N, C-alpha and C positions, 0 to 999 in steps of 0.2 A: 563575538560572543557565540555565533553559530558554530564556529570551528571547535571551540571548547565543548559545546553541547554535543556535537557530532562525535568527538573523540570519546566523551563519557558515555554516549549512547552505544557506541561500538563495544566498549569494554564492559559496562554495567547494565545497559538496557537490552542486551540481546540482539543488537543490530547486526552482528556478523552472522548469527544463526538465522535471523529472518532473511537476510540477503541470500544465504546459501539455499534456504528452503524455496524461496521464490525463484531464484535463478535456476536451480536444478529442475524444479517443476516446469519452468518455462522452456528449458531445453528439451525436456521429455515431451511436452506438448507440441513443440515444433517438429518432432519426428513424423507426425502425421500431417497430411495436407489440411484436414479439417481443423486440426488443433493449432495451426499457425497463428491465427489472430489472437487466440487465448494465450498462447505461449509468448507472443510479443507483449501482451499486457502483463503477464507474470514477470517478464524480464524488466519491463518498465517499473513495476512495483518493487522489484528487488533493489533497484538503485535508489528509489525513494526510501525504502526501508533501511538501507545502509546509511544514508546521510539525510535524515528528515529535517534537521534544523536548518532554517533559512529557506525553506520551500513552502509554497502554498498551493492548494488544490483549488482550481476554478472549473466551472463548466465551460467547455469550449464553445466558441461562438457558432460553429457549424455543427453543433450536436443536436440539431432539431430533427434529424431524419429518423425514419423508422428502423434503419439498420442498427443504429446505436441502441435503440430500445430493444430490438430483438436479441442482439448480442448480450445486453445486460440481463435480460430474462434468462437466457441460456446459462450465463455465468452464475447468476444467483442460484438457479436450480442445481447446477453441477457442484458447486462448492463455495460460491461467494458468501453465502449466509454463514457458513462455518468459519471462514477466514475472518469475516467481520466480527462474529461473536468472540473469536479468539482474541482479536485486538481489543475488543471491548472489555473482556475479562482481564487481560493484562493491564489495560488502562486503569481499571478500577483497583487492581492490586497495587499498581504504582502510586495511585492517588491517596493511598492510606497514609503515607508519610509526607511531610513537607518537602523533603529532598526529592521524592519521586514524582512530584507534580509536573515538572517539565517533561518527564518521560511519559507520563499519563497523557498530557496534551498531544504528544506526537502519536501515541497509540490511537487516540480519538480522531486525529487527522487521518490516520491510516484506515480507520473504520469506514469512513465515507468513501475513500478511494477503493478499498478492497471489496466493498459491497457492490458497487456498480462502476467499474473503471472506464467503460466505454463512454466517450463523449466528455471526458474530463481531461484537463491539461494541467501540467505541473510547471509552476513558474518559480524563479528565484525571487526571494524578497530582497529589495534594495538594489 
């Protein structure tokens, strides 16, 4: 079922555009030494945005440190809030129709990940 959902997500849910935006942004961030951790998070987000069905987001077990907190604060201030609001808006738009509810659920999953990605891990369901 997740394969069909991912195919439909790429075609109708804008998955390919999300992937390209996150991936290109990640590559650009990796061009600077300071931006490498943020670029790696963007690249990680790009693959989740491409194929979100069958994945779940969990808090990492070793995410208690202040480094994750500091990186998340910088991420939120630089642009994480806008990325999360964009996913929230697209999720609400998708939730208007019954057919769009599975896509809305994936956008809502991406809201939590894109708001504060440091200290979170992505696992396959099943």
